[in-house]
N, C-alpha and C positions, 0 to 999 in steps of 0.2 A: 608445648608449642605445636601448632598444627603444621601440616605439610604445606609448603608454599606452592606446590603444584596444584593443590585443590583450589586455591585462590585464582591462579592463572586460568584455570578452566571454567571459572564461574562467570567470566566476562566474554560475551560474544563480540568478536571483532567486526561483525557485519550487522547491518541493519536488516531486519526482515519484515515483510508484510504479507498478508493474505488477502488484502483488499484489492480487487480488480481495478476499481476506480483509481486508487493510489498508484498502482503499477502502471496503468495507462498514462497517468499524469507524468510520472517519472520518465517513461519511455519518450513521451512527446517533448520533454525538456532536456533530452540528451543523456539521461542516465540509463545504463544498461545493467541488467542483472549479472551478478558475478556467478550465480547458479540458481537453479530452481529445484526444489524438492517436491516430489509428488507423494501423497499419502492417501490411503483409503482406509477408513475406519467405519465399521457399521454401515456400509454402503454409502458413505459420505466421502466424496472425492475432494481433497484439499491440495492446493498448490501454495507453496511458500516461496516467495521471491526474496533473494538475498542481494544486498548491495554493499559495496565497500563504504564504510563510514568516512565522510569528508565534511568539512565545513560547508561546501557548496551543496551537498546532498541535504543537510539539515536546513539550510536557508531555503531551498526549494520546497522541502516538506512544510516549513513554516508558511510559505505562500499558499500551498495547497490547503492546509488545514485552516487558514484564516478564511479562505473562500468556502470550504466545506462546512464550517460552523454556520454561516449564514444560509447556505444551501439546505442544511438539515433543519434549521428553524423554519424556513419557508415550506419545505416539504412536509414537515410534521403538522404545520398549520393548514395544510391542504391548499396552499396558495400556488399560483403559477410562479415558477422560478424566474426571478427578475434580477436585474443589476449585474454586477461583475461575476457573481457566482453562477450565472447562467451558462458560462463556459463549461461547467462540470456536466451539463446534460449530455454532452457527447461521450462521456465516459460511463454512462449508465448501462449500456448494452454490451454484450460480448463482441469482440472484434473477430475472434477466431472460433471455429467449431469447438476446439478443445477448451476454450474459456467458458462455454455455455454451462458446464457442470459445476462451475465455481460459484461461491456465494457472492 
Protein backbone atom coordinates (compact mmCIF):
# COMPACT_ATOMS: atom_id res chain seq x y z
CA UNK A 1 0.00 0.00 0.00
CA UNK A 2 1.19 3.51 -0.84
CA UNK A 3 1.53 6.33 1.57
CA UNK A 4 -1.76 8.26 1.85
CA UNK A 5 0.22 11.52 2.20
CA UNK A 6 1.41 11.19 -1.40
CA UNK A 7 -2.19 11.23 -2.61
CA UNK A 8 -3.03 14.24 -0.45
CA UNK A 9 -0.23 16.28 -2.02
CA UNK A 10 -1.19 15.27 -5.56
CA UNK A 11 -4.24 17.59 -5.55
CA UNK A 12 -3.87 21.35 -5.70
CA UNK A 13 -6.50 22.96 -3.54
CA UNK A 14 -6.29 26.14 -5.60
CA UNK A 15 -7.01 26.96 -9.22
CA UNK A 16 -4.10 28.54 -11.08
CA UNK A 17 -3.74 30.46 -14.31
CA UNK A 18 -0.94 32.18 -16.17
CA UNK A 19 -3.23 33.84 -18.71
CA UNK A 20 -3.38 37.59 -18.23
CA UNK A 21 -6.75 37.82 -20.00
CA UNK A 22 -8.28 35.24 -17.64
CA UNK A 23 -6.76 36.98 -14.59
CA UNK A 24 -8.22 40.35 -15.65
CA UNK A 25 -11.63 38.75 -16.25
CA UNK A 26 -11.64 37.22 -12.78
CA UNK A 27 -10.49 40.53 -11.22
CA UNK A 28 -13.35 42.38 -12.93
CA UNK A 29 -15.86 39.79 -11.73
CA UNK A 30 -14.94 40.03 -8.07
CA UNK A 31 -12.38 37.22 -7.69
CA UNK A 32 -9.09 38.07 -6.04
CA UNK A 33 -5.91 36.02 -6.18
CA UNK A 34 -5.10 34.14 -3.02
CA UNK A 35 -1.45 34.58 -4.03
CA UNK A 36 0.82 35.18 -7.01
CA UNK A 37 3.97 33.23 -7.78
CA UNK A 38 6.72 34.83 -9.90
CA UNK A 39 9.17 32.70 -11.83
CA UNK A 40 11.94 33.44 -14.28
CA UNK A 41 13.34 30.67 -16.44
CA UNK A 42 15.68 31.20 -19.39
CA UNK A 43 14.91 34.95 -19.39
CA UNK A 44 11.16 34.25 -19.51
CA UNK A 45 9.20 35.91 -16.73
CA UNK A 46 6.00 34.07 -15.72
CA UNK A 47 3.39 34.96 -13.13
CA UNK A 48 1.05 32.28 -11.85
CA UNK A 49 -2.14 33.49 -10.20
CA UNK A 50 -3.81 31.22 -7.66
CA UNK A 51 -7.50 31.32 -6.66
CA UNK A 52 -9.47 29.46 -4.03
CA UNK A 53 -11.59 26.82 -5.77
CA UNK A 54 -15.31 27.53 -5.37
CA UNK A 55 -18.41 26.72 -7.42
CA UNK A 56 -18.73 30.46 -8.15
CA UNK A 57 -15.18 30.60 -9.53
CA UNK A 58 -15.81 27.70 -11.89
CA UNK A 59 -19.14 29.17 -13.02
CA UNK A 60 -17.35 32.42 -13.90
CA UNK A 61 -14.59 30.53 -15.69
CA UNK A 62 -17.28 28.77 -17.74
CA UNK A 63 -18.66 32.19 -18.73
CA UNK A 64 -15.19 33.41 -19.66
CA UNK A 65 -14.27 30.35 -21.73
CA UNK A 66 -17.58 30.28 -23.59
CA UNK A 67 -16.80 33.82 -24.78
CA UNK A 68 -13.11 33.09 -25.35
CA UNK A 69 -13.89 30.15 -27.62
CA UNK A 70 -15.77 32.42 -30.06
CA UNK A 71 -13.17 35.17 -29.62
CA UNK A 72 -10.37 32.74 -30.59
CA UNK A 73 -12.31 31.51 -33.64
CA UNK A 74 -12.84 35.05 -34.90
CA UNK A 75 -9.27 36.10 -34.17
CA UNK A 76 -7.81 33.04 -35.92
CA UNK A 77 -9.99 33.74 -38.97
CA UNK A 78 -8.61 37.29 -39.06
CA UNK A 79 -12.07 38.75 -38.54
CA UNK A 80 -12.94 41.81 -36.53
CA UNK A 81 -14.12 40.63 -33.12
CA UNK A 82 -17.91 40.93 -32.99
CA UNK A 83 -20.80 39.97 -30.76
CA UNK A 84 -20.72 39.21 -27.03
CA UNK A 85 -17.08 38.08 -27.13
CA UNK A 86 -16.10 41.64 -28.09
CA UNK A 87 -15.95 42.39 -24.35
CA UNK A 88 -12.69 40.40 -24.21
CA UNK A 89 -10.88 43.02 -26.32
CA UNK A 90 -10.37 45.11 -23.18
CA UNK A 91 -8.29 42.28 -21.69
CA UNK A 92 -5.78 41.98 -24.55
CA UNK A 93 -3.33 44.62 -23.33
CA UNK A 94 -1.44 44.81 -20.04
CA UNK A 95 -3.04 47.00 -17.38
CA UNK A 96 0.11 47.48 -15.35
CA UNK A 97 3.76 47.89 -16.22
CA UNK A 98 4.60 44.63 -14.43
CA UNK A 99 2.07 42.80 -16.62
CA UNK A 100 3.83 43.81 -19.85
CA UNK A 101 6.41 41.00 -19.47
CA UNK A 102 3.76 38.30 -19.26
CA UNK A 103 2.46 36.23 -22.11
